[in-house]
C-alpha positions in Angstrom: 58.4 -10.5 -14.6 58.4 -14.6 -15.3 54.9 -15.1 -17.0 53.6 -19.0 -16.6 50.4 -20.4 -18.4 49.2 -23.2 -17.4 46.3 -24.8 -19.0 44.7 -28.3 -18.2 43.0 -29.7 -21.2 44.5 -32.8 -21.3 43.6 -33.9 -17.4 41.9 -37.2 -18.5 45.4 -38.1 -19.7 46.8 -36.5 -16.5 49.2 -33.7 -19.1 49.7 -30.5 -17.8 50.4 -27.8 -20.6 52.8 -25.2 -19.1 54.1 -21.5 -21.4 56.9 -19.7 -19.9 57.6 -16.0 -21.6 60.1 -14.2 -20.2 63.0 -11.5 -21.3 66.3 -13.4 -21.9 69.6 -13.7 -21.5 72.1 -13.7 -24.9 72.8 -17.2 -23.6 70.0 -18.6 -21.6 69.6 -21.5 -19.0 67.0 -22.7 -17.7 67.0 -25.2 -14.5 64.0 -27.3 -12.6 64.8 -28.2 -9.1 65.4 -32.4 -8.4 64.1 -32.0 -5.2 61.2 -30.2 -2.7 62.1 -28.0 0.0 61.0 -30.1 3.3 61.0 -33.8 1.6 65.3 -34.8 1.4 64.7 -36.9 -1.3 66.4 -36.6 -5.0 63.0 -36.7 -6.8 64.1 -36.4 -10.2 61.2 -34.3 -11.4 62.7 -33.5 -15.4 62.0 -37.2 -16.0 58.0 -35.9 -16.0 58.4 -33.2 -18.7 57.9 -34.0 -22.2 57.9 -31.8 -25.6 60.0 -28.7 -24.6 59.5 -26.0 -27.5 61.3 -22.1 -27.8 60.1 -19.5 -29.5 61.2 -16.3 -30.5 58.3 -13.2 -30.2 57.2 -14.1 -34.3 56.5 -17.1 -33.2 60.0 -19.1 -34.9 60.9 -22.4 -33.4 64.2 -21.9 -31.5 66.9 -24.3 -30.9 66.6 -25.7 -27.0 69.3 -28.1 -25.7 68.8 -30.1 -23.1 72.6 -30.7 -21.5 72.0 -31.7 -18.0 69.4 -34.2 -16.2 67.2 -30.8 -15.6 68.9 -27.8 -17.3 67.9 -26.9 -21.0 69.6 -23.9 -22.9 68.9 -21.7 -25.5 71.2 -19.5 -27.8 71.3 -16.0 -29.0 68.7 -14.5 -27.5 69.8 -11.2 -25.8 66.4 -9.4 -24.3 64.4 -11.1 -27.1 60.8 -12.1 -25.4 60.7 -15.9 -25.5 58.6 -17.9 -25.6 58.9 -22.2 -23.7 56.1 -24.4 -24.1 56.3 -28.4 -22.7 53.9 -30.9 -21.1 54.5 -32.4 -17.4 53.0 -35.6 -16.5 51.1 -35.4 -13.3 50.0 -38.6 -11.5 51.8 -38.4 -8.2 48.9 -38.7 -5.4 51.2 -37.8 -2.9 52.2 -34.0 -1.0 55.5 -33.9 -3.2 54.6 -33.7 -6.7 51.3 -33.0 -9.0 48.5 -35.1 -9.8 45.6 -33.9 -12.0 42.6 -35.6 -13.5 38.9 -35.3 -13.2 38.4 -34.4 -9.8 41.8 -32.4 -8.7 44.0 -30.5 -9.9 46.9 -30.3 -8.0 50.5 -29.0 -8.8 54.1 -27.8 -6.8 55.4 -26.0 -8.5 58.7 -27.4 -8.1 58.0 -30.3 -10.5 56.2 -28.4 -13.1 57.7 -24.9 -13.8 61.4 -24.7 -15.1 62.7 -21.9 -13.9 65.7 -19.3 -15.7 69.5 -19.3 -14.2 69.8 -15.3 -13.3 66.3 -14.7 -13.1 65.5 -15.9 -9.5 64.9 -12.8 -8.0 62.2 -11.4 -10.6 58.5 -11.3 -9.8 56.6 -14.2 -10.7 53.2 -14.8 -12.1 50.9 -17.4 -13.2 47.8 -17.5 -15.1 45.8 -21.1 -14.6 43.5 -22.3 -16.8 40.5 -24.7 -15.7 38.5 -26.4 -19.0 35.2 -25.7 -19.0 33.6 -28.2 -17.3 35.5 -27.5 -14.4 35.3 -23.8 -13.8 33.6 -24.9 -11.0 37.1 -25.8 -8.9 37.7 -23.8 -6.5 40.9 -22.6 -5.4 44.0 -23.1 -2.6 47.3 -21.7 -2.1 49.4 -19.7 0.1 50.3 -17.6 -3.3 48.2 -14.6 -3.7 45.7 -14.7 -6.1 42.6 -12.7 -8.0 39.9 -14.5 -10.3 38.1 -11.7 -12.7 36.7 -14.5 -14.7 35.4 -17.6 -13.4 37.8 -20.6 -14.4 40.8 -18.7 -14.6 43.0 -17.8 -12.0 46.2 -15.2 -11.3 49.1 -15.8 -8.5 51.5 -14.2 -7.8 54.6 -15.3 -6.2 57.6 -12.4 -5.2 60.3 -14.6 -6.7 61.1 -17.9 -8.1 62.3 -19.3 -4.3 58.5 -18.3 -2.8 56.7 -19.6 -6.4 58.0 -23.4 -6.1 57.8 -24.1 -2.4 53.5 -22.6 -3.0 51.8 -25.6 -4.0 47.8 -24.6 -5.6 45.0 -27.1 -5.5 41.1 -26.6 -7.3 39.1 -28.9 -7.1 35.6 -29.0 -5.6 36.5 -28.5 -1.8 35.0 -28.7 1.9 36.3 -25.4 3.5 36.5 -22.4 6.5 38.5 -20.1 7.8 39.1 -18.8 11.2 41.7 -16.4 12.9 44.0 -17.2 15.1 45.9 -14.6 17.6 44.4 -12.5 14.3 45.8 -14.1 11.5 43.6 -15.7 9.2 43.3 -18.9 7.8 41.7 -21.1 6.3 41.6 -25.1 6.0 40.7 -26.9 3.1 39.7 -30.5 2.5 39.2 -32.1 -0.9 38.0 -35.8 -2.2 35.5 -37.5 -0.9 34.9 -37.4 2.9 32.3 -37.0 5.7 34.6 -34.6 8.1 32.8 -32.7 10.4 34.3 -29.2 9.9 32.5 -27.4 13.1 34.5 -29.7 15.4 37.6 -29.8 13.2 37.2 -26.0 13.2 36.6 -25.5 16.9 40.3 -28.0 17.1 42.3 -26.1 14.7 42.1 -23.3 15.8 43.3 -23.8 19.4 46.0 -25.6 17.7 47.3 -22.7 16.4 46.7 -19.9 18.6 48.7 -22.2 20.7 51.1 -22.3 18.7 51.2 -18.6 18.2 51.6 -17.9 21.2 54.5 -19.8 22.2 56.3 -18.1 19.7 54.7 -14.8 20.4 54.0 -14.1 17.2 53.9 -15.7 13.6 56.5 -15.4 10.5 53.4 -15.3 8.1 49.9 -13.1 7.9 48.0 -15.7 7.0 47.7 -19.5 6.9 46.4 -22.4 4.1 45.7 -25.9 5.2 45.4 -28.0 1.8 43.9 -32.0 2.9 43.5 -34.2 0.3 41.0 -37.4 2.1 42.0 -40.9 0.5 42.2 -44.0 1.8 44.8 -44.8 3.6 47.6 -42.6 1.9 49.3 -40.3 5.0 51.6 -37.3 5.1 52.6 -33.5 4.6 54.3 -31.3 3.9 55.2 -28.0 5.1 55.6 -24.7 3.2 56.2 -20.9 4.8 52.4 -20.4 4.4 50.6 -23.0 4.1 50.8 -27.0 4.7 49.9 -29.7 2.0 48.0 -32.8 3.7 47.4 -36.0 2.8 45.0 -38.2 5.1 42.6 -41.2 5.7 39.5 -40.0 5.2 38.4 -42.3 8.5 41.1 -39.7 10.5 38.4 -36.4 9.8 36.1 -35.8 12.9 33.1 -37.6 12.6 29.4 -36.4 12.8 29.4 -38.3 16.3 33.6 -38.0 17.2 33.5 -38.1 21.2 34.7 -35.2 23.2 38.1 -36.9 23.4 38.9 -37.2 20.1 39.4 -40.9 18.8 42.7 -42.5 17.8 42.7 -41.8 14.7 41.4 -38.1 15.1 44.7 -37.5 17.5 47.0 -38.4 14.5 45.7 -36.3 11.6 45.5 -33.3 14.4 49.1 -34.8 15.1 50.0 -34.1 11.9 48.2 -30.9 11.1 50.3 -29.6 14.3 53.6 -31.2 13.3 53.5 -29.3 9.6 52.2 -26.1 11.3 55.2 -25.9 13.5 56.9 -26.4 10.4 56.5 -22.6 9.6 58.6 -21.6 13.0 61.7 -24.6 12.7 62.4 -25.1 8.9 60.8 -22.9 6.7 61.5 -19.7 9.4 64.5 -21.0 11.4 67.0 -23.2 9.5 70.4 -25.3 8.9 72.9 -22.4 7.9 72.7 -23.9 4.5 69.1 -24.5 4.2 69.2 -20.4 3.7 69.3 -20.6 0.4 68.4 -23.9 -1.2 70.6 -25.5 -3.9 67.6 -27.9 -5.6 70.0 -29.0 -8.2 72.1 -31.5 -5.5 71.6 -32.9 -2.3 71.7 -30.5 0.8 73.4 -32.1 3.5 73.0 -31.5 7.4 73.2 -33.3 10.7 71.0 -31.2 12.3 67.7 -32.7 11.4 66.9 -34.3 15.1 66.4 -30.7 15.4 64.0 -29.8 12.5 62.0 -32.7 12.2 62.4 -34.3 15.8 61.5 -31.4 18.3 58.8 -30.4 15.9 57.8 -34.3 16.5 58.3 -34.0 20.6 55.6 -30.4 19.7 53.2 -31.8 17.8 51.5 -34.0 20.4 52.6 -31.5 23.2 50.4 -29.0 21.7 47.7 -31.0 21.6 47.0 -31.2 24.9 48.5 -27.7 25.9 45.3 -26.5 23.4 43.0 -28.4 25.5 42.4 -31.1 22.2 43.3 -33.8 23.9 43.8 -34.9 27.9 46.7 -35.6 30.1 45.9 -39.8 29.9 45.8 -39.2 25.9 49.4 -37.3 25.8 50.7 -39.5 27.7 49.5 -43.0 25.6 51.4 -41.1 22.4 54.9 -40.6 24.1 54.7 -43.7 25.6 54.0 -45.2 21.6 57.1 -42.8 20.6 59.4 -44.0 22.9 58.0 -47.9 22.4 59.1 -47.3 18.1 62.8 -46.0 20.0 63.2 -49.5 22.4 61.7 -51.9 19.7 64.2 -50.4 17.0 67.8 -52.7 17.2 68.5 -49.9 14.8 68.9 -47.7 18.0 72.3 -49.6 18.9 74.0 -48.5 15.2 73.5 -45.0 13.7 73.6 -42.3 16.1 70.5 -39.1 15.8 72.9 -36.8 14.5 74.3 -39.5 11.8 70.5 -40.7 10.9 70.1 -36.6 10.6 73.0 -36.3 7.0 71.9 -40.1 6.0 68.1 -38.9 5.2 69.2 -39.0 1.4 69.7 -42.3 1.3 68.2 -44.2 4.0 65.0 -42.2 5.7 63.7 -42.1 2.4 64.6 -45.2 0.7 63.7 -47.8 3.4 64.4 -51.5 3.1 64.0 -54.5 4.9 67.1 -53.8 6.8 66.8 -50.7 7.5 64.8 -51.2 11.2 68.4 -52.6 12.2 70.8 -50.9 10.6 69.3 -46.9 11.3 67.0 -45.1 13.6 64.7 -41.9 12.5 65.5 -38.4 13.3 61.5 -38.0 13.5 61.4 -40.7 16.5 64.8 -40.5 18.3 64.7 -36.6 18.0 61.5 -36.5 19.4 63.4 -38.5 22.4 66.1 -35.8 22.3 64.0 -33.0 22.4 62.2 -34.5 25.5 65.3 -35.0 27.3 66.7 -31.3 26.6 63.3 -29.4 27.8 63.3 -31.9 31.4 67.2 -31.4 31.7 66.4 -27.6 31.2 63.7 -27.7 33.3 65.5 -29.0 36.1 68.0 -25.8 35.6 65.1 -23.1 35.6 64.3 -23.5 32.1 62.6 -25.0 29.4 62.7 -26.4 25.4 59.8 -23.5 25.0 62.9 -20.6 26.4 65.1 -22.4 23.8 62.9 -22.3 20.6 61.8 -18.9 21.6 65.4 -18.0 21.7 66.0 -19.8 17.6 63.1 -17.8 16.5 64.5 -14.7 17.8 67.6 -15.3 16.5 66.4 -16.0 13.0 64.6 -13.1 13.3 67.8 -10.9 13.1 69.2 -13.5 10.5 70.9 -15.8 12.3 70.7 -19.6 11.7 71.0 -23.0 13.3 74.9 -23.9 12.9 75.8 -26.6 15.2 77.2 -25.4 18.0 73.9 -23.6 18.2 71.9 -25.6 20.4 74.9 -26.1 22.6 75.3 -22.3 23.1 72.0 -21.9 23.9 71.7 -24.1 26.6 74.6 -22.8 28.2 73.1 -19.4 27.9 69.8 -20.2 29.8 70.8 -22.3 32.3 74.7 -21.1 33.1 75.9 -25.0 32.9 78.2 -26.3 30.9 76.0 -29.0 28.2 79.4 -30.0 26.2 78.7 -33.4 27.8 75.1 -34.1 27.9 74.2 -33.3 24.2 76.8 -35.5 22.9 75.8 -38.2 24.2 72.3 -37.9 23.4 72.9 -37.2 19.8 76.4 -38.9 19.2 76.2 -42.0 21.1 74.4 -44.7 20.4 73.6 -45.1 24.1 70.5 -45.4 26.1 68.8 -41.8 26.9 68.1 -41.3 29.8 64.6 -41.1 29.8 64.2 -43.6 33.6 66.5 -40.6 35.2 64.4 -37.5 34.0 61.3 -39.0 34.1 60.7 -39.1 38.0 62.2 -35.6 38.8 58.1 -35.0 36.9 56.3 -37.2 39.0 56.3 -40.1 36.2 57.7 -43.3 37.8 59.3 -45.4 34.4 58.8 -48.6 34.6 60.2 -50.9 31.3 57.9 -53.7 30.4 59.1 -57.4 28.2 56.2 -58.8 27.9 55.7 -59.1 23.8 57.5 -60.8 21.3 59.0 -61.1 18.0 57.5 -64.8 16.8 61.5 -65.8 16.2 62.8 -62.3 15.6 60.4 -61.6 13.1 58.1 -59.9 11.3 55.6 -61.7 9.4 52.0 -61.0 7.9 49.4 -63.3 6.4 49.4 -63.6 3.3 47.7 -66.3 0.6 50.2 -67.8 -0.5 52.0 -68.4 2.8 53.5 -66.2 6.0 55.3 -63.6 4.2 58.6 -62.1 6.0 58.2 -58.8 6.4 61.6 -58.6 8.1 64.2 -60.2 10.4 66.1 -58.9 13.7 69.3 -59.7 13.8 69.6 -60.8 16.9 66.7 -62.8 16.3 66.9 -67.0 15.8 65.4 -66.6 12.7 67.4 -64.4 11.0 70.3 -66.7 12.5 69.1 -69.7 11.6 69.2 -68.4 7.6 65.7 -66.9 7.2 65.3 -63.4 5.4 62.5 -60.8 4.8 60.9 -61.9 1.7 61.0 -65.2 2.5 57.2 -66.8 2.0 57.1 -70.0 4.9 54.5 -72.3 4.2 54.9 -75.0 6.8 56.9 -76.0 10.5 57.4 -79.0 11.5 55.1 -80.3 8.4 51.9 -78.5 9.4 50.4 -75.3 7.0 51.6 -72.4 9.1 49.9 -69.2 10.2 51.4 -66.0 12.3 48.7 -66.9 15.1 50.7 -70.7 14.8 54.2 -69.7 14.6 53.4 -67.6 17.4 52.4 -70.8 19.0 55.1 -72.8 18.5 58.0 -69.7 19.0 56.7 -69.9 22.9 58.0 -73.6 22.8 60.8 -75.6 23.5 62.8 -77.3 20.5 64.2 -77.0 17.3 61.5 -76.8 14.5 62.3 -77.6 10.6 60.5 -74.4 8.8 59.3 -75.0 4.9 60.4 -71.2 3.3 60.1 -70.2 -0.4 62.6 -68.0 -1.7 61.8 -66.6 -4.8 60.8 -69.2 -6.0 63.7 -72.2 -4.4 62.3 -74.0 -2.2 64.3 -74.2 1.3 64.1 -75.4 4.9 65.7 -73.8 8.0 66.4 -75.5 11.9 64.7 -73.0 13.9 65.2 -72.7 18.0 62.2 -71.8 19.3 62.4 -68.3 20.5 61.1 -64.6 20.4 63.0 -61.6 20.3 61.9 -59.3 23.3 59.8 -56.6 21.7 60.8 -53.7 25.2 57.8 -52.0 25.9 57.6 -49.0 28.7 55.2 -48.2 31.3 54.7 -44.3 31.9 52.1 -43.1 35.5 51.8 -40.4 36.5 52.9 -40.3 40.5 53.0 -36.2 40.9 50.6 -34.2 39.2 52.3 -31.1 41.1 55.2 -32.0 39.5 54.5 -33.3 35.9 52.1 -29.7 35.1 55.4 -28.6 35.5 56.8 -30.0 32.6 53.8 -30.0 30.3 52.7 -26.2 31.3 54.2 -23.9 28.5 
């Protein structure tokens, strides 16, 4: 067994002290992941590791040498009981790292628990010690845990892979328990908030029950939701039997939350639904090369349009099917997805399969050019899922049936490869889907939504009522109007204006976003004055705005629409 001891005595300095004890091999290599499962970016967690020391069972210091960015080596240690100690700097308020202060102790073991090469399958025990003044903190985790003494917890993982994919939090928490299809669930919220816990329990239980019922069973025995409430942070990360969420406190249900959830609360429910769905699709159903992660380097796949895109389709659909939101709210959420897609010029540059493969260098590293050059495997993947669902239903099947096939395959040890969706669509309908699927994922052609929606009683109408002034996304700042991004097809970019430029005047008049919007609707050529860095520049810009396409969805035949939306 590998034994970790984690102490938080220096939480005010955001330091975590970790002690690892183990029986070593003759030459023992230690390693820390460079990325965390479910978030496709090399994060270099070892940069937060400090003061690594090793000693033998008599307390004598041993030489431990770092030979790669995330690897250390011990020599001449055959079957000796070795102790390795180090500190971890923990001040990353996200769902992917570690964060400790006087209000919260949060650890993703992937960034804090150095592992042993050759010992990956050994069981793991983690002892957590709280400082006396924080002994009142409660524990939340998906790991098996127990506490025999206040302020001290023992966590157990069956192996290192389970350990690093199971975060834990200690804090003052609001919590409640419930069962969904006979499975125990725990919902935990930390941070300052005024959540209506009864309403949250009512809605989250419906969501979980609906998702388990869709698949027929769950790949976990229990489940924990961990939510950190903040002012405006947002995100989530899935784990096998838990999820870590961070949310604006205003997105949590209010004491007077209306029967039809507010837009803010819908957003939080969609986040919960999304990460919970990942317990099936990502954590259990995986790309073939993700069955065993190599956390030392990137793991490429062109299939994230399935794993994130399908999940993004179902997250809001589950809200409707569970009865948490009504049909009007769902259609509004779907319209927002379509509008986002239509207003992204990068959809004409990058396919959704390419977007999946490039996640490591593009999606998690957004810049001012991202919207011009790329598409989102979340957003377009969601609409690809919609197209597949509607197409399958026209042929007597559904995406639900395909999802259950994926789950059945995974239960039999068969995971997802490049041809899986093609094969299952043919199996479910008897038709060859090669042309249709290639069109959806390997081209930048428009999606056939205008053809599919009317088959299910929904009219699909494009509108061009909105524009971006001069093709520029702008925001008012004290120093002027800042260009956040410039569409390549816009007159502003063609005139030379760029992201980060600070516009201060147009035709000699001090600007605001509102004034620029007015000028963009007029005729003529205008002189725009701006600073780029600390250099003053001027640009001759033709009056025009880039059209922002929007869609209008309207249910015309409720009976046909019900055939799509029902489970």
